[in-house]
Backbone as JSON, one array per atom type, in Angstrom:
{
  "sequence": "MRYHLSRWRAQLPAHLRYSRGVSTTAPQSLTPPSPRRAARILLKVDSELKAEHRTFIESLCGLCPEVRVAGELAREFSLMIREKHQEALSGWLDTAAKSGVPEFESFAAGLWRDREAVTAALSSEWSNGQTEGQINRLKMIKRQMFGRANFDLLRARVLHAAQA",
  "N": [[-62.73, -172.84, -20.45], [-63.19, -173.45, -23.11], [-64.83, -175.92, -22.95], [-67.17, -175.23, -21.55], [-68.34, -173.28, -23.29], [-68.71, -174.91, -25.5], [-70.89, -176.59, -24.29], [-72.65, -174.71, -23.89], [-73.31, -173.7, -26.47], [-74.22, -176.13, -27.7], [-76.85, -176.24, -26.54], [-78.25, -174.2, -27.89], [-80.54, -173.3, -30.24], [-80.71, -174.91, -33.52], [-80.45, -173.15, -35.91], [-78.89, -171.18, -34.65], [-76.52, -171.97, -33.84], [-73.08, -171.85, -33.87], [-70.89, -172.35, -36.84], [-68.19, -173.43, -38.55], [-67.52, -171.91, -41.56], [-69.85, -172.45, -42.61], [-72.64, -170.74, -43.79], [-75.16, -169.27, -42.01], [-78.58, -168.25, -41.34], [-78.92, -166.67, -39.23], [-78.57, -163.46, -37.74], [-75.45, -161.65, -37.74], [-74.75, -160.78, -35.14], [-75.74, -162.78, -33.42], [-74.12, -164.84, -33.22], [-72.08, -166.73, -31.39], [-69.29, -165.83, -29.65], [-65.68, -166.82, -30.22], [-63.91, -169.19, -28.06], [-61.55, -168.12, -27.15], [-62.1, -165.3, -27.62], [-64.21, -165.14, -25.98], [-63.07, -165.63, -23.44], [-61.6, -163.18, -23.22], [-63.49, -161.31, -23.11], [-64.8, -161.88, -20.84], [-62.79, -161.1, -19.0], [-62.68, -158.55, -19.14], [-63.65, -155.2, -17.43], [-66.92, -154.58, -16.16], [-67.86, -151.9, -16.77], [-66.58, -151.49, -19.32], [-67.86, -153.04, -21.03], [-69.62, -153.97, -23.95], [-73.13, -153.81, -24.75], [-74.03, -156.05, -26.07], [-72.36, -157.86, -25.42], [-72.3, -157.96, -22.66], [-74.92, -159.11, -22.45], [-74.39, -161.69, -23.61], [-72.65, -162.67, -21.77], [-74.21, -162.67, -19.39], [-76.23, -164.65, -20.13], [-74.64, -166.92, -20.66], [-73.31, -167.35, -18.02], [-75.64, -167.84, -16.72], [-76.44, -170.42, -17.76], [-74.16, -171.68, -16.88], [-73.01, -171.48, -13.75], [-70.3, -171.75, -12.86], [-68.64, -170.3, -14.61], [-69.14, -167.7, -14.13], [-67.97, -167.44, -11.53], [-65.25, -168.12, -12.25], [-64.61, -166.13, -14.03], [-64.74, -163.79, -12.26], [-62.71, -164.56, -10.48], [-60.47, -164.57, -12.23], [-60.4, -161.93, -13.15], [-59.96, -160.55, -10.61], [-57.33, -161.76, -10.11], [-55.76, -160.83, -12.2], [-56.03, -157.97, -11.97], [-54.68, -157.96, -9.35], [-51.99, -158.71, -10.08], [-51.21, -156.85, -12.08], [-51.34, -154.39, -10.59], [-49.72, -155.15, -8.52], [-50.49, -155.96, -5.87], [-49.56, -157.29, -3.21], [-50.34, -157.89, -0.74], [-53.01, -158.78, -1.03], [-52.63, -161.41, -1.95], [-52.69, -163.86, -0.33], [-55.52, -164.03, 0.44], [-56.71, -164.11, -2.0], [-55.67, -166.6, -2.8], [-57.0, -168.45, -1.04], [-59.65, -168.09, -1.63], [-59.73, -168.85, -4.33], [-58.89, -171.58, -4.07], [-61.01, -172.55, -2.82], [-63.23, -172.34, -4.61], [-64.53, -174.18, -6.19], [-64.02, -174.47, -8.76], [-62.14, -176.57, -10.73], [-59.94, -175.97, -12.23], [-59.1, -173.43, -11.36], [-58.61, -174.17, -8.62], [-56.47, -175.86, -8.85], [-54.53, -174.2, -10.0], [-54.24, -172.39, -7.86], [-53.25, -174.13, -5.97], [-50.77, -174.67, -7.14], [-49.69, -172.11, -7.05], [-49.49, -171.72, -4.34], [-47.55, -173.38, -3.57], [-45.22, -172.2, -4.75], [-45.23, -169.77, -3.35], [-43.36, -168.0, -2.23], [-41.85, -167.18, -4.33], [-43.8, -165.84, -5.9], [-44.66, -164.09, -4.26], [-42.41, -162.52, -4.14], [-42.25, -161.71, -6.63], [-44.43, -159.97, -6.78], [-43.87, -158.08, -5.03], [-41.37, -156.79, -5.95], [-40.05, -154.36, -7.87], [-38.53, -155.0, -9.97], [-38.08, -156.7, -13.18], [-37.8, -159.73, -14.86], [-37.87, -159.74, -17.6], [-36.01, -158.86, -19.57], [-33.94, -160.64, -19.36], [-35.4, -163.18, -19.95], [-35.97, -162.54, -22.64], [-33.57, -162.53, -23.76], [-32.73, -165.15, -23.54], [-34.62, -166.58, -24.92], [-34.1, -165.55, -27.51], [-31.5, -166.59, -27.82], [-32.17, -169.48, -27.67], [-33.73, -169.68, -30.16], [-31.68, -169.07, -32.07], [-30.06, -171.29, -31.58], [-31.9, -173.3, -32.22], [-32.17, -172.96, -34.97], [-29.87, -173.65, -35.88], [-29.68, -176.49, -35.32], [-28.13, -179.38, -35.17], [-26.07, -178.75, -37.07], [-23.68, -177.52, -36.17], [-21.01, -176.88, -33.86], [-20.45, -175.71, -30.55], [-18.72, -173.55, -30.93], [-19.47, -172.15, -33.42], [-21.91, -171.44, -32.59], [-21.46, -169.81, -30.77], [-20.13, -167.65, -32.34], [-22.34, -166.7, -33.85], [-24.0, -165.69, -31.94], [-22.49, -163.6, -30.95], [-22.21, -162.12, -33.31], [-24.65, -161.32, -33.81], [-25.03, -159.73, -31.65], [-23.26, -157.54, -32.04], [-24.42, -156.41, -34.24]],
  "CA": [[-63.65, -172.06, -21.2], [-63.9, -174.22, -24.27], [-65.77, -176.81, -22.45], [-68.32, -174.5, -21.16], [-68.86, -172.65, -24.43], [-69.39, -175.98, -26.23], [-72.02, -176.97, -23.79], [-73.78, -173.74, -24.16], [-73.55, -173.97, -27.8], [-75.01, -177.26, -27.87], [-78.14, -176.02, -26.15], [-78.7, -173.32, -28.65], [-81.28, -173.83, -31.41], [-79.75, -175.3, -34.65], [-80.01, -171.99, -36.88], [-78.02, -170.04, -34.03], [-75.25, -172.63, -33.75], [-71.83, -171.38, -34.76], [-70.36, -173.54, -37.42], [-67.11, -172.89, -39.31], [-67.49, -172.07, -42.98], [-71.29, -172.56, -43.25], [-73.4, -169.58, -43.65], [-76.25, -169.31, -41.19], [-79.45, -167.27, -41.57], [-79.06, -165.93, -38.13], [-77.75, -162.18, -37.93], [-73.97, -161.8, -37.14], [-74.56, -160.46, -33.63], [-76.17, -163.85, -32.52], [-72.98, -165.78, -33.33], [-71.45, -166.82, -30.17], [-67.72, -165.6, -29.9], [-64.89, -168.04, -29.97], [-63.5, -169.4, -26.73], [-60.64, -167.01, -26.84], [-62.65, -163.92, -27.55], [-65.08, -165.21, -24.73], [-62.18, -165.33, -22.2], [-61.23, -161.83, -23.14], [-64.86, -160.48, -22.74], [-64.99, -162.07, -19.45], [-61.8, -160.42, -18.19], [-63.08, -157.02, -19.11], [-64.34, -154.72, -16.37], [-68.27, -154.39, -16.44], [-67.99, -150.62, -17.44], [-66.03, -151.46, -20.46], [-68.52, -154.06, -22.01], [-70.83, -153.65, -24.95], [-74.6, -154.39, -24.38], [-74.41, -157.45, -26.52], [-71.28, -158.84, -24.57], [-73.2, -158.13, -21.27], [-76.07, -160.14, -22.69], [-73.79, -163.0, -23.73], [-72.09, -163.12, -20.35], [-75.34, -163.19, -18.43], [-76.76, -165.95, -20.54], [-73.57, -168.14, -20.37], [-73.38, -167.62, -16.61], [-76.92, -168.48, -16.3], [-76.23, -171.75, -18.02], [-73.1, -172.46, -16.11], [-72.53, -170.59, -12.97], [-68.9, -171.86, -12.54], [-68.22, -169.26, -15.46], [-69.21, -166.33, -13.19], [-66.86, -167.59, -10.48], [-64.04, -168.05, -12.95], [-64.51, -164.66, -14.53], [-64.41, -162.96, -11.1], [-61.34, -164.86, -9.91], [-59.52, -164.21, -13.25], [-60.26, -160.33, -13.06], [-59.11, -160.2, -9.51], [-56.01, -162.11, -10.18], [-55.24, -159.97, -13.27], [-55.74, -156.84, -11.25], [-53.76, -158.13, -8.28], [-50.71, -158.76, -10.85], [-51.1, -155.53, -12.66], [-51.12, -153.37, -9.59], [-48.84, -155.53, -7.54], [-51.29, -156.09, -4.51], [-48.87, -158.41, -2.39], [-51.25, -158.3, 0.57], [-54.19, -159.63, -1.45], [-52.4, -162.76, -2.62], [-53.17, -165.09, 0.37], [-56.9, -163.91, 0.24], [-57.05, -164.75, -3.41], [-55.47, -168.1, -2.92], [-57.92, -168.97, -0.25], [-60.83, -167.96, -2.36], [-59.62, -169.76, -5.56], [-58.78, -172.97, -3.54], [-62.43, -173.11, -2.41], [-64.04, -171.82, -5.51], [-65.26, -175.2, -6.86], [-63.62, -174.56, -10.22], [-60.88, -177.4, -10.6], [-58.69, -175.22, -12.85], [-58.5, -172.4, -10.23], [-58.13, -174.78, -7.46], [-55.05, -176.39, -9.26], [-53.81, -172.97, -10.17], [-54.01, -171.8, -6.48], [-52.23, -174.92, -5.35], [-49.52, -174.31, -7.7], [-49.04, -170.69, -6.67], [-49.31, -171.77, -3.04], [-46.22, -174.17, -3.45], [-44.32, -171.23, -4.94], [-45.52, -168.53, -2.76], [-42.19, -167.14, -1.92], [-41.51, -166.65, -5.73], [-44.89, -165.2, -6.28], [-44.69, -162.72, -3.22], [-41.21, -161.69, -4.44], [-42.65, -160.93, -7.84], [-45.46, -158.89, -6.54], [-43.23, -157.06, -4.23], [-40.31, -156.23, -6.46], [-40.28, -153.45, -8.94], [-37.85, -155.51, -11.18], [-38.84, -157.71, -14.03], [-36.78, -160.58, -15.73], [-38.22, -159.76, -18.98], [-34.95, -158.71, -20.55], [-33.33, -161.9, -19.28], [-36.18, -164.03, -20.63], [-35.95, -162.28, -23.95], [-32.29, -162.98, -24.36], [-32.88, -166.71, -23.49], [-35.48, -166.9, -26.08], [-33.31, -165.23, -28.79], [-30.56, -167.73, -27.8], [-32.81, -170.75, -28.11], [-33.99, -169.55, -31.48], [-30.65, -169.33, -32.98], [-29.74, -172.66, -31.47], [-32.75, -174.28, -33.04], [-31.94, -172.76, -36.37], [-28.45, -174.55, -36.17], [-29.78, -177.86, -34.96], [-27.43, -180.64, -35.89], [-25.0, -178.26, -38.0], [-22.23, -177.31, -35.86], [-20.92, -177.15, -32.36], [-20.49, -174.38, -29.73], [-18.0, -172.34, -31.5], [-20.32, -171.56, -34.32], [-23.17, -170.84, -31.82], [-20.88, -168.32, -30.05], [-19.9, -166.64, -33.34], [-23.42, -166.47, -34.35], [-24.49, -164.81, -30.77], [-21.71, -162.61, -30.92], [-22.32, -161.53, -34.46], [-25.98, -160.68, -33.62], [-24.97, -158.71, -30.59], [-22.62, -156.51, -32.63], [-25.18, -155.75, -35.28]],
  "C": [[-64.24, -172.86, -22.35], [-64.98, -175.14, -23.98], [-67.07, -176.3, -22.25], [-68.95, -173.88, -22.35], [-69.52, -173.81, -25.42], [-70.57, -176.53, -25.74], [-73.04, -175.93, -23.87], [-74.13, -173.6, -25.48], [-74.54, -175.0, -28.34], [-76.51, -177.17, -27.49], [-78.98, -174.91, -26.92], [-79.57, -173.91, -29.66], [-80.36, -173.9, -32.69], [-79.33, -174.03, -35.6], [-79.38, -171.08, -36.03], [-76.79, -170.67, -33.72], [-74.08, -172.12, -34.54], [-71.15, -172.6, -35.52], [-69.23, -172.96, -38.39], [-67.38, -173.07, -40.78], [-68.83, -172.11, -43.59], [-72.02, -171.35, -42.93], [-74.73, -169.99, -42.92], [-77.36, -168.27, -41.65], [-79.57, -166.39, -40.33], [-78.32, -164.72, -38.38], [-76.38, -162.57, -37.22], [-73.94, -161.57, -35.77], [-74.92, -161.65, -32.85], [-75.14, -164.8, -32.44], [-72.14, -165.64, -32.04], [-69.98, -166.61, -30.49], [-66.93, -166.98, -29.66], [-64.32, -168.14, -28.42], [-62.6, -168.31, -26.22], [-61.16, -165.77, -26.66], [-63.62, -163.94, -26.16], [-64.26, -164.92, -23.45], [-61.82, -163.84, -22.16], [-62.39, -160.94, -22.78], [-64.99, -160.78, -21.31], [-63.96, -161.44, -18.58], [-62.01, -158.97, -18.29], [-63.88, -156.54, -17.79], [-66.0, -154.37, -16.79], [-68.38, -153.12, -17.35], [-67.36, -150.65, -18.9], [-66.69, -152.43, -21.64], [-69.54, -153.39, -22.83], [-72.01, -154.26, -24.44], [-74.67, -155.8, -24.79], [-73.29, -158.51, -25.75], [-71.89, -159.09, -23.36], [-74.18, -159.18, -21.42], [-75.43, -161.53, -22.71], [-73.23, -163.51, -22.48], [-73.19, -163.52, -19.47], [-76.03, -164.53, -18.84], [-75.75, -167.04, -20.5], [-73.41, -168.15, -18.82], [-74.64, -167.99, -16.08], [-77.08, -170.02, -16.61], [-75.09, -172.48, -17.29], [-72.64, -171.38, -15.0], [-70.89, -170.62, -12.56], [-68.08, -170.48, -13.59], [-67.97, -167.95, -14.79], [-68.11, -166.35, -12.21], [-65.5, -167.39, -11.11], [-63.65, -166.73, -13.54], [-64.0, -163.61, -13.33], [-63.16, -163.35, -10.73], [-60.26, -164.35, -11.09], [-59.19, -162.57, -13.22], [-59.54, -159.96, -11.81], [-57.71, -160.47, -9.54], [-55.14, -161.02, -11.15], [-54.99, -158.47, -12.46], [-54.83, -156.83, -10.15], [-52.08, -158.01, -8.93], [-50.35, -157.4, -11.24], [-50.59, -154.5, -11.68], [-50.3, -153.82, -8.28], [-49.43, -155.45, -6.11], [-50.73, -157.19, -3.79], [-49.9, -158.96, -1.37], [-52.41, -159.0, 0.24], [-53.93, -161.03, -2.1], [-52.98, -164.05, -1.72], [-54.77, -165.14, 0.35], [-57.32, -164.52, -1.03], [-56.82, -166.26, -3.54], [-56.42, -169.05, -2.25], [-59.27, -169.26, -1.03], [-60.86, -168.91, -3.63], [-59.54, -171.14, -5.04], [-60.19, -173.39, -3.21], [-63.53, -172.69, -3.28], [-64.81, -172.89, -6.13], [-64.91, -175.31, -8.46], [-62.27, -175.41, -10.31], [-59.74, -176.68, -11.32], [-58.26, -174.33, -11.95], [-57.97, -173.18, -9.08], [-56.67, -175.37, -7.65], [-54.2, -175.24, -9.35], [-53.36, -172.51, -8.83], [-53.0, -172.93, -5.77], [-50.91, -174.83, -5.8], [-48.78, -173.05, -7.13], [-48.8, -170.88, -5.21], [-47.78, -172.5, -2.72], [-45.12, -173.21, -3.73], [-44.54, -169.83, -4.53], [-44.48, -167.42, -2.67], [-41.78, -166.45, -3.18], [-42.37, -165.59, -6.0], [-44.92, -163.97, -5.41], [-43.52, -161.88, -3.62], [-41.42, -160.93, -5.78], [-43.61, -159.74, -7.75], [-44.88, -157.78, -5.73], [-41.93, -156.3, -4.75], [-40.71, -155.4, -7.59], [-39.57, -153.99, -10.21], [-38.6, -156.63, -11.88], [-37.61, -158.54, -14.54], [-37.16, -160.7, -17.05], [-37.19, -159.58, -19.87], [-34.1, -160.15, -20.41], [-34.11, -163.05, -20.13], [-36.0, -163.92, -22.22], [-34.65, -162.61, -24.65], [-32.08, -164.6, -24.58], [-33.57, -167.11, -24.65], [-34.72, -166.69, -27.42], [-32.2, -166.19, -28.87], [-30.93, -169.12, -28.31], [-33.15, -170.76, -29.53], [-33.03, -169.75, -32.32], [-30.12, -170.86, -32.69], [-30.67, -173.56, -32.16], [-32.55, -174.1, -34.49], [-30.72, -173.54, -36.84], [-28.49, -175.7, -35.84], [-29.0, -178.83, -35.91], [-26.25, -180.13, -37.04], [-23.64, -177.98, -37.51], [-22.26, -177.38, -34.47], [-20.88, -175.78, -31.79], [-19.88, -173.27, -30.26], [-18.72, -171.55, -32.49], [-21.52, -170.84, -33.65], [-22.48, -169.51, -31.17], [-20.72, -167.38, -31.09], [-21.12, -165.95, -33.82], [-24.19, -165.42, -33.24], [-23.97, -163.66, -30.86], [-21.95, -161.62, -32.0], [-23.67, -160.73, -34.28], [-25.93, -159.5, -32.62], [-24.13, -157.56, -31.1], [-23.47, -155.82, -33.75], [-26.01, -154.92, -34.75]]
}
């Protein structure tokens, strides 16, 4: 996304280009969003978009048609994951693999290699969020103690945190 936005910004007239810390004479609404904000705008459903965002997306997609394809694929994938549409996975993988967007082709290839795990995640109502949270907490405690002590102190800190 950052690459495509920088190409788009380079084609703007000098007074409309976004520059950090430098005030421009252009109105605030003409300043292109950051790459992260642009990605969030592209993920929104068309009915949720403001008129200025819709104009931005149309001009961006006019300059780079890959952005339109990437946005559609990202919205479809997000919907598939949120609503757990397991049957849509193989169709989405085929579409992404033939999209012409290298990042999505690589992503689809990775998902295809792990399709059993992805299918299980889409079909199961269970989440490993609690487990991941506990692992993250344990790693944080371990990093805080780096080089200070052995397993006994780590065990004591973990148990103390669990009792508190």
